C-alpha positions in Angstrom: -24.9 -8.5 8.6 -24.9 -5.7 6.0 -21.7 -5.8 3.8 -22.0 -2.3 2.5 -22.7 1.0 4.1 -25.4 3.2 2.4 -24.0 5.3 -0.1 -21.4 7.7 1.2 -20.5 10.6 -0.7 -17.2 12.5 -0.5 -17.1 16.5 -0.7 -16.6 16.3 -4.4 -18.8 13.1 -5.0 -16.1 10.6 -6.0 -16.8 7.9 -3.5 -19.7 5.8 -3.8 -20.8 2.7 -1.5 -18.3 1.6 0.9 -17.5 -1.7 2.7 -18.4 -2.0 6.3 -15.1 -1.7 7.8 -15.5 -4.5 9.9 -16.2 -6.9 7.1 -13.4 -5.4 5.3 -10.9 -6.0 8.3 -12.3 -9.5 8.7 -11.7 -10.2 5.2 -8.0 -8.7 5.2 -7.5 -10.7 8.1 -8.4 -13.8 6.0 -6.2 -12.7 3.3 -3.3 -12.5 5.5 -4.0 -15.8 7.0 -4.0 -17.4 3.4 -0.9 -15.7 2.5 0.8 -17.3 5.7 -0.7 -20.7 4.8 -0.1 -20.6 0.9 3.0 -18.7 0.4 4.7 -19.1 3.8 5.2 -15.2 4.1 2.7 -12.3 5.2 1.7 -9.6 3.0 3.5 -6.5 2.3 4.3 -4.3 -1.0 7.5 -2.4 -0.6 9.7 -5.4 -1.6 7.6 -5.6 -4.8 8.4 -1.9 -5.5 12.1 -2.6 -5.0 12.1 -5.4 -7.3 10.0 -3.5 -10.1 12.5 -0.8 -9.7 15.4 -3.2 -10.1 13.9 -4.9 -13.0 13.7 -1.1 -14.5 17.3 -0.3 -14.0 18.4 -3.7 -15.3 17.0 -2.7 -18.8 19.0 0.3 -18.9 22.1 -0.4 -16.9 22.4 -4.1 -16.0 26.1 -3.4 -14.9 24.9 -1.2 -12.3 22.3 -3.6 -10.9 24.9 -6.4 -10.8 27.3 -4.2 -9.0 24.8 -2.9 -6.4 24.6 -5.2 -3.4 21.1 -4.5 -2.9 19.8 -4.9 -6.2 22.2 -7.7 -7.1 20.5 -10.1 -4.8 17.5 -9.8 -6.9 19.3 -10.9 -10.1 21.7 -13.3 -8.7 22.6 -16.4 -10.8 20.7 -14.9 -13.5 17.3 -14.6 -11.8 14.5 -12.3 -13.1 13.7 -9.7 -10.3 10.0 -9.9 -11.6 9.5 -13.4 -10.7 9.0 -13.1 -7.0 5.9 -13.8 -5.2 5.7 -10.0 -4.0 5.4 -9.1 -7.5 2.5 -11.4 -8.5 0.8 -10.4 -5.1 0.8 -6.7 -5.9 -0.5 -7.3 -9.4 -3.2 -9.3 -7.5 -4.0 -6.4 -5.2 -4.4 -4.0 -8.2 -6.6 -6.7 -10.0 -8.7 -7.3 -7.0 -9.1 -3.5 -6.4 -10.3 -2.8 -9.8 -12.6 -5.6 -9.6 -14.1 -4.5 -6.4 -14.6 -0.9 -7.5 -16.3 -2.2 -10.5 -18.5 -4.4 -8.5 -19.3 -1.6 -6.0 -19.9 0.9 -8.8 -17.1 3.2 -7.8 -15.0 3.3 -11.1 -15.3 7.1 -11.4 -12.3 9.3 -12.5 -11.7 12.1 -9.9 -9.7 13.3 -7.1 -10.8 13.0 -3.5 -10.1 16.3 -1.9 -11.2 18.8 0.7 -13.0 21.9 -0.6 -10.0 24.1 0.3 -7.4 22.3 -1.5 -6.9 22.4 -5.2 -6.7 19.3 -7.5 -2.9 20.2 -8.4 -2.0 20.7 -4.6 -3.9 17.3 -3.7 -1.7 15.4 -6.3 1.4 17.1 -5.6 0.8 16.3 -1.7 -0.4 12.6 -2.6 2.8 12.0 -4.9 5.3 13.7 -2.4 3.7 11.7 0.5 3.8 8.4 -1.6 7.5 9.1 -2.2 8.3 9.7 1.3 6.5 6.5 2.6 8.4 4.6 -0.1 11.7 5.9 0.9 10.6 5.4 4.7 9.5 1.9 3.8 12.8 1.1 2.4 14.7 2.3 5.6 12.3 0.6 7.9 12.7 -2.7 6.0 9.0 -2.8 5.3 6.0 -1.1 4.4 2.8 -0.4 6.4 1.3 -3.8 5.4 4.2 -5.8 6.0 5.1 -4.3 9.3 2.0 -3.6 10.9 -0.2 -6.6 9.4 2.3 -9.4 8.9 4.6 -8.2 11.8 1.6 -7.5 14.2 0.3 -11.0 13.5 3.7 -12.5 14.2 3.5 -10.3 17.5 6.6 -8.6 16.7 7.4 -5.8 19.2 9.1 -3.5 16.5 5.9 -4.0 14.2 3.7 -3.0 17.3 5.8 0.1 18.0 5.6 1.1 14.4 2.0 0.8 14.1 1.2 2.8 17.5 3.6 5.4 16.3 1.9 5.7 12.7 -1.3 6.2 14.3 0.0 8.7 17.0 1.6 10.8 14.1 -1.5 10.5 12.1 -3.9 11.9 14.8 -1.3 14.6 15.9 -1.2 15.6 12.1 -4.9 15.4 11.5 -5.2 18.2 14.2 -3.4 20.6 11.9 -4.9 19.3 8.7 -9.0 18.8 9.7 -9.8 22.5 8.7 -8.7 21.5 5.1 -11.5 19.0 4.7 -14.4 21.0 6.1 
């Protein structure tokens, strides 16, 4: 089986060789299985973001962290909020992504966008979408990777409803935005 697709270029030429999506999905499934076997947990990233936020706030306002019921859980009994497996997993995801992009020859600076979207608008939309997704992940008590991958693998009904809703919302919104990418 061919691991990579032939070179596919985005509109502005940022993307290079891409993995075959079936091979990538299979590899992601193996990573999820390894996480369950080695860590006893599935994968997810929003908990790491919360711990990184707690670590940053504790540098400037440790009394606030101790008094906050959510952040206080991360520093109970003098614990460091950054010594959690989630933080190390996210660091590993970043390093693995950097290594994969280097091996595929895709380490180019640029912003992937449609021809009708300016770079500042693309960055503003991506930033505001990321903030909204982060906020929603905390409200939902899990990010897409935690809810869909880990919860879906455990056959959690809430996770399946979440993922079907994500796909339905994506398809509904794509109809309105597709002209921006042509």
